[in-house]
N, CA, C and O of each residue as an XYZ file, in Angstrom:
468
protein
N      41.242    -43.351    -66.021
C      40.168    -44.324    -66.176
C      40.574    -45.625    -65.503
O      41.720    -46.061    -65.622
N      39.630    -46.248    -64.793
C      39.929    -47.491    -64.094
C      39.762    -48.678    -65.008
O      39.227    -48.574    -66.112
N      40.238    -49.823    -64.516
C      40.150    -51.050    -65.301
C      38.716    -51.517    -65.465
O      37.822    -51.028    -64.775
N      38.491    -52.434    -66.347
C      37.146    -52.893    -66.650
C      36.679    -54.079    -65.838
O      35.617    -54.629    -66.126
N      37.444    -54.501    -64.816
C      37.027    -55.679    -64.064
C      36.591    -55.320    -62.638
O      36.847    -56.080    -61.704
N      35.947    -54.190    -62.471
C      35.486    -53.762    -61.147
C      34.371    -54.687    -60.656
O      33.494    -55.086    -61.421
N      34.422    -55.015    -59.382
C      33.381    -55.846    -58.785
C      32.286    -54.932    -58.279
O      32.555    -53.966    -57.565
N      31.069    -55.228    -58.642
C      29.944    -54.415    -58.225
C      29.285    -55.063    -57.013
O      29.094    -56.278    -56.987
N      28.936    -54.257    -56.010
C      28.329    -54.771    -54.797
C      26.847    -55.058    -54.970
O      26.138    -54.343    -55.678
N      26.398    -56.105    -54.319
C      24.983    -56.453    -54.306
C      24.630    -56.854    -52.887
O      25.470    -57.379    -52.157
N      23.397    -56.609    -52.498
C      22.986    -57.009    -51.154
C      22.689    -58.504    -51.132
O      22.380    -59.102    -52.163
N      22.784    -59.093    -49.957
C      22.525    -60.516    -49.800
C      21.055    -60.791    -50.093
O      20.175    -60.063    -49.636
N      20.806    -61.820    -50.839
C      19.439    -62.201    -51.166
C      18.885    -61.469    -52.374
O      17.721    -61.657    -52.728
N      19.690    -60.645    -53.007
C      19.186    -59.925    -54.178
C      19.237    -60.828    -55.404
O      19.949    -61.832    -55.431
N      18.486    -60.457    -56.388
C      18.442    -61.236    -57.612
C      19.260    -60.517    -58.686
O      19.594    -59.342    -58.535
N      19.574    -61.210    -59.746
C      20.296    -60.547    -60.832
C      19.520    -59.336    -61.343
O      18.295    -59.278    -61.241
N      20.240    -58.391    -61.883
C      19.634    -57.155    -62.357
C      18.579    -57.461    -63.420
O      18.831    -58.202    -64.370
N      17.404    -56.878    -63.241
C      16.348    -57.036    -64.228
C      15.457    -58.246    -64.017
O      14.479    -58.410    -64.747
N      15.758    -59.106    -63.041
C      14.957    -60.298    -62.806
C      14.107    -60.068    -61.565
O      14.630    -59.761    -60.494
N      12.810    -60.216    -61.711
C      11.901    -60.064    -60.581
C      11.648    -61.429    -59.952
O      11.336    -62.392    -60.652
N      11.783    -61.508    -58.646
C      11.518    -62.753    -57.934
C      10.286    -62.537    -57.071
O      10.177    -61.531    -56.370
N       9.358    -63.487    -57.126
C       8.150    -63.392    -56.320
C       8.493    -63.791    -54.891
O       8.850    -64.942    -54.638
N       8.390    -62.869    -53.970
C       8.702    -63.137    -52.560
C       7.432    -63.306    -51.740
O       7.494    -63.261    -50.512
N       6.318    -63.493    -52.359
C       5.068    -63.710    -51.650
C       4.407    -62.406    -51.252
O       4.904    -61.315    -51.532
N       3.275    -62.554    -50.593
C       2.522    -61.386    -50.157
C       3.061    -60.904    -48.818
O       3.418    -61.714    -47.962
N       3.119    -59.606    -48.637
C       3.532    -59.075    -47.338
C       2.319    -59.039    -46.410
O       1.174    -58.968    -46.856
N       2.597    -59.089    -45.129
C       1.515    -59.097    -44.134
C       0.783    -57.765    -44.170
O       1.389    -56.730    -44.444
N      -0.529    -57.784    -43.892
C      -1.273    -56.523    -43.838
C      -0.681    -55.608    -42.758
O      -0.371    -56.068    -41.659
N      -0.526    -54.343    -43.060
C       0.141    -53.393    -42.176
C      -0.816    -52.283    -41.751
O      -1.830    -52.024    -42.400
N      -0.459    -51.636    -40.640
C      -1.176    -50.445    -40.174
C      -0.134    -49.405    -39.765
O       0.893    -49.744    -39.176
N      -0.399    -48.159    -40.076
C       0.486    -47.079    -39.645
C      -0.113    -46.439    -38.412
O      -1.314    -46.173    -38.354
N       0.752    -46.190    -37.407
C       0.315    -45.617    -36.145
C       1.043    -44.298    -35.948
O       2.259    -44.224    -36.129
N       0.300    -43.249    -35.574
C       0.876    -41.917    -35.389
C       1.318    -41.729    -33.938
O       0.579    -42.033    -33.002
N       2.542    -41.219    -33.777
C       3.102    -40.877    -32.464
C       3.604    -39.439    -32.518
O       4.173    -39.018    -33.525
N       3.395    -38.678    -31.433
C       3.870    -37.305    -31.345
C       4.776    -37.155    -30.132
O       4.495    -37.686    -29.058
N       5.873    -36.419    -30.324
C       6.791    -36.154    -29.212
C       6.466    -34.792    -28.601
O       5.568    -34.092    -29.066
N       7.201    -34.429    -27.563
C       6.985    -33.176    -26.843
C       7.272    -31.955    -27.723
O       6.766    -30.865    -27.455
N       8.079    -32.136    -28.768
C       8.389    -31.023    -29.675
C       7.403    -30.930    -30.834
O       7.536    -30.052    -31.687
N       6.417    -31.821    -30.876
C       5.400    -31.770    -31.918
C       5.745    -32.540    -33.180
O       5.014    -32.446    -34.166
N       6.829    -33.295    -33.184
C       7.189    -34.085    -34.361
C       6.252    -35.282    -34.497
O       5.838    -35.879    -33.503
N       5.930    -35.617    -35.722
C       5.080    -36.773    -36.021
C       5.953    -37.910    -36.529
O       6.768    -37.719    -37.431
N       5.781    -39.093    -35.949
C       6.465    -40.307    -36.388
C       5.391    -41.353    -36.651
O       4.518    -41.570    -35.812
N       5.448    -42.004    -37.812
C       4.423    -42.980    -38.182
C       5.046    -44.313    -38.584
O       5.167    -44.604    -39.774
N       5.445    -45.131    -37.599
C       5.934    -46.469    -37.944
C       4.773    -47.362    -38.355
O       3.622    -47.100    -38.005
N       5.081    -48.418    -39.099
C       4.023    -49.351    -39.495
C       4.213    -50.663    -38.747
O       5.337    -51.099    -38.499
N       3.099    -51.277    -38.396
C       3.083    -52.526    -37.660
C       2.172    -53.510    -38.376
O       1.278    -53.111    -39.122
N       2.400    -54.789    -38.147
C       1.494    -55.807    -38.664
C       0.141    -55.621    -37.986
O       0.071    -55.190    -36.835
N      -0.915    -55.941    -38.691
C      -2.263    -55.723    -38.163
C      -2.499    -56.493    -36.859
O      -3.204    -56.009    -35.974
N      -1.913    -57.691    -36.739
C      -2.151    -58.491    -35.535
C      -1.137    -58.203    -34.427
O      -1.249    -58.777    -33.344
N      -0.155    -57.335    -34.662
C       0.863    -57.022    -33.660
C       0.310    -56.093    -32.584
O      -0.574    -55.277    -32.847
N       0.842    -56.228    -31.365
C       0.466    -55.327    -30.280
C       1.197    -54.005    -30.508
O       2.423    -53.987    -30.617
N       0.470    -52.922    -30.578
C       1.040    -51.599    -30.837
C       1.495    -50.993    -29.501
O       0.694    -50.898    -28.572
N       2.771    -50.583    -29.389
C       3.256    -50.013    -28.130
C       2.655    -48.637    -27.858
O       2.279    -47.914    -28.781
N       2.572    -48.288    -26.567
C       2.018    -46.989    -26.169
C       2.971    -45.848    -26.500
O       2.531    -44.744    -26.823
N       4.272    -46.108    -26.422
C       5.267    -45.067    -26.730
C       6.221    -45.573    -27.796
O       6.382    -46.777    -27.998
N       6.854    -44.611    -28.479
C       7.797    -44.907    -29.557
C       8.834    -43.797    -29.550
O       8.522    -42.668    -29.169
N      10.051    -44.090    -29.959
C      11.085    -43.067    -30.004
C      10.897    -42.198    -31.246
O      10.751    -42.712    -32.355
N      10.901    -40.872    -31.049
C      10.734    -39.948    -32.167
C      11.904    -40.095    -33.131
O      13.063    -40.079    -32.715
N      11.600    -40.239    -34.411
C      12.658    -40.417    -35.411
C      13.375    -39.105    -35.733
O      14.413    -39.115    -36.395
N      12.834    -37.983    -35.274
C      13.450    -36.689    -35.560
C      14.413    -36.247    -34.456
O      15.530    -35.811    -34.735
N      13.965    -36.367    -33.185
C      14.777    -35.825    -32.081
C      15.142    -36.859    -31.024
O      15.961    -36.566    -30.153
N      14.563    -38.061    -31.068
C      14.899    -39.112    -30.121
C      14.128    -39.071    -28.812
O      14.330    -39.936    -27.960
N      13.247    -38.086    -28.627
C      12.439    -38.018    -27.412
C      11.359    -39.094    -27.448
O      11.009    -39.572    -28.527
N      10.823    -39.485    -26.290
C       9.711    -40.434    -26.317
C       8.476    -39.786    -26.950
O       8.190    -38.611    -26.721
N       7.762    -40.560    -27.737
C       6.562    -40.061    -28.414
C       5.385    -40.936    -28.021
O       5.535    -42.142    -27.830
N       4.227    -40.331    -27.902
C       3.015    -41.043    -27.525
C       1.935    -40.894    -28.573
O       2.084    -40.135    -29.531
N       0.856    -41.615    -28.389
C      -0.220    -41.612    -29.376
C      -1.192    -40.459    -29.195
O      -1.979    -40.179    -30.098
N      -1.159    -39.779    -28.045
C      -2.032    -38.637    -27.789
C      -1.293    -37.354    -28.175
O      -0.315    -36.976    -27.529
N      -1.758    -36.698    -29.218
C      -1.071    -35.506    -29.729
C      -1.057    -34.372    -28.711
O      -0.085    -33.621    -28.636
N      -2.119    -34.242    -27.929
C      -2.231    -33.143    -26.968
C      -1.428    -33.393    -25.689
O      -1.056    -32.441    -25.003
N      -1.159    -34.639    -25.365
C      -0.439    -34.987    -24.137
C       0.693    -35.970    -24.429
O       0.591    -37.143    -24.069
N       1.773    -35.514    -25.078
C       2.888    -36.428    -25.346
C       3.626    -36.762    -24.050
O       3.554    -35.997    -23.089
N       4.333    -37.890    -24.010
C       5.063    -38.241    -22.795
C       6.178    -37.238    -22.526
O       6.750    -36.685    -23.464
N       6.491    -36.997    -21.256
C       7.565    -36.045    -20.931
C       8.926    -36.620    -21.306
O       9.088    -37.839    -21.363
N       9.901    -35.756    -21.562
C      11.254    -36.245    -21.863
C      11.827    -37.019    -20.673
O      11.525    -36.709    -19.521
N      12.644    -38.013    -20.957
C      13.270    -38.798    -19.906
C      14.301    -37.948    -19.178
O      15.005    -37.138    -19.781
N      14.372    -38.152    -17.866
C      15.390    -37.450    -17.081
C      16.731    -38.112    -17.338
O      16.862    -39.334    -17.262
N      17.705    -37.306    -17.636
C      19.046    -37.812    -17.894
C      19.860    -37.685    -16.609
O      20.332    -36.601    -16.266
N      20.020    -38.805    -15.904
C      20.749    -38.771    -14.645
C      22.234    -38.850    -14.918
O      22.671    -39.630    -15.764
N      23.025    -38.041    -14.200
C      24.470    -38.072    -14.414
C      25.070    -39.397    -13.944
O      24.494    -40.099    -13.113
N      26.219    -39.712    -14.484
C      26.923    -40.942    -14.116
C      27.346    -40.882    -12.658
O      27.851    -39.862    -12.190
N      27.137    -41.982    -11.944
C      27.583    -42.077    -10.558
C      28.577    -43.223    -10.457
O      28.387    -44.286    -11.049
N      29.630    -42.991     -9.702
C      30.609    -44.051     -9.483
C      30.095    -45.007     -8.412
O      29.107    -44.732     -7.731
N      30.782    -46.125     -8.282
C      30.426    -47.088     -7.245
C      30.529    -46.438     -5.869
O      29.684    -46.662     -5.002
N      31.568    -45.634     -5.678
C      31.756    -44.970     -4.392
C      30.591    -44.023     -4.069
O      30.184    -43.920     -2.912
N      30.061    -43.341     -5.072
C      28.925    -42.435     -4.842
C      27.698    -43.210     -4.354
O      26.976    -42.745     -3.472
N      27.462    -44.406     -4.939
C      26.333    -45.220     -4.484
C      26.556    -45.719     -3.058
O      25.619    -45.762     -2.261
N      27.792    -46.096     -2.734
C      28.096    -46.550     -1.375
C      27.873    -45.418     -0.381
O      27.321    -45.638      0.697
N      28.297    -44.211     -0.735
C      28.135    -43.072      0.165
C      26.665    -42.717      0.375
O      26.312    -42.140      1.403
N      25.802    -43.057     -0.589
C      24.370    -42.838     -0.401
C      23.805    -43.772      0.664
O      22.883    -43.412      1.395
N      24.376    -44.990      0.743
C      23.856    -45.998      1.674
C      24.493    -45.922      3.058
O      23.867    -46.318      4.041
N      25.716    -45.425      3.157
C      26.455    -45.443      4.417
C      26.889    -44.041      4.810
O      27.224    -43.219      3.957
N      26.879    -43.776      6.115
C      27.405    -42.500      6.613
C      28.920    -42.637      6.765
O      29.455    -43.743      6.687
N      29.602    -41.528      6.980
C      31.053    -41.560      7.189
C      31.403    -42.374      8.429
O      32.404    -43.090      8.439
N      30.580    -42.267      9.481
C      30.832    -43.026     10.714
C      30.713    -44.526     10.451
O      31.523    -45.305     10.952
N      29.705    -44.941      9.666
C      29.569    -46.357      9.313
C      30.780    -46.835      8.526
O      31.281    -47.938      8.748
N      31.239    -46.010      7.620
C      32.400    -46.363      6.805
C      33.655    -46.539      7.646
O      34.416    -47.484      7.434
N      33.875    -45.652      8.587
C      35.051    -45.754      9.460
C      34.952    -47.000     10.336
O      35.955    -47.677     10.559
N      33.754    -47.310     10.834
C      33.575    -48.501     11.665
C      33.883    -49.767     10.862
O      34.563    -50.662     11.362
N      33.392    -49.851      9.629
C      33.660    -51.008      8.773
C      35.143    -51.115      8.425
O      35.698    -52.214      8.396
N      35.777    -49.991      8.163
C      37.203    -49.993      7.839
C      38.023    -50.466      9.031
O      38.935    -51.277      8.869
N      37.710    -49.972     10.229
C      38.426    -50.403     11.432
C      38.246    -51.902     11.665
O      39.200    -52.594     12.020
N      37.038    -52.399     11.469
C      36.772    -53.825     11.641
C      37.579    -54.656     10.649
O      38.158    -55.676     11.023
N      37.621    -54.226      9.379
C      38.366    -54.955      8.357
C      39.860    -54.933      8.653
O      40.535    -55.947      8.475
N      40.395    -53.785      9.106
C      41.819    -53.703      9.441
C      42.156    -54.587     10.639
O      43.214    -55.216     10.661
N      41.269    -54.645     11.636
C      41.494    -55.483     12.808
C      41.566    -56.959     12.400
O      42.435    -57.691     12.874
N      40.645    -57.402     11.512
C      40.659    -58.790     11.054
C      41.931    -59.090     10.265
O      42.520    -60.161     10.412
N      42.346    -58.163      9.445
C      43.546    -58.348      8.637
C      44.775    -58.476      9.526
O      45.632    -59.328      9.290
N      44.859    -57.643     10.534
C      45.998    -57.699     11.455
C      46.012    -59.010     12.239
O      47.078    -59.563     12.510
N      44.824    -59.508     12.605
C      44.746    -60.778     13.317
C      45.206    -61.923     12.428
O      45.875    -62.842     12.902
N      44.860    -61.881     11.151
C      45.276    -62.922     10.217
C      46.791    -62.932     10.048
O      47.386    -63.994      9.868
N      47.404    -61.788     10.102
C      48.852    -61.676      9.924
C      49.608    -61.908     11.244
O      50.838    -61.928     11.280
N      48.838    -62.082     12.312
C      49.459    -62.379     13.588
C      50.001    -61.160     14.307
O      50.845    -61.290     15.194
N      49.541    -60.002     13.947
C      49.992    -58.786     14.609
C      48.938    -58.349     15.592
O      47.743    -58.536     15.363
N      49.364    -57.788     16.649
C      48.409    -57.277     17.610
C      47.922    -55.901     17.161
O      48.519    -55.273     16.286
N      46.852    -55.453     17.760
C      46.293    -54.157     17.389
C      47.236    -53.051     17.821
O      47.808    -53.081     18.910
N      47.380    -52.094     16.955
C      48.288    -50.980     17.244
C      47.533    -49.773     17.684
O      48.136    -48.738     17.969
């Protein structure tokens, strides 16, 4: 058996046990239905005056969900990670790369006072 001086956790802003605090009226809400490509229904609630987004993330599978049950948005394409070098190779050919490398080496050699080899 543990000691009798255990500290009990409470959330910030909570009131003592058994005491009700009037926190005012909550804003009028609306629930909006969204469907994903797998047919899951997600119904987040929004304030009545808030702009309702066209898409929402499905709370079940994480796919994008739309408001049209018959035509949900397609799943996002997951592109593989590309390194910086892969992006450079998309923009430059091997010949361009060799030309730039030769130019950079020539400048470096000139700075060091060496002639071209």
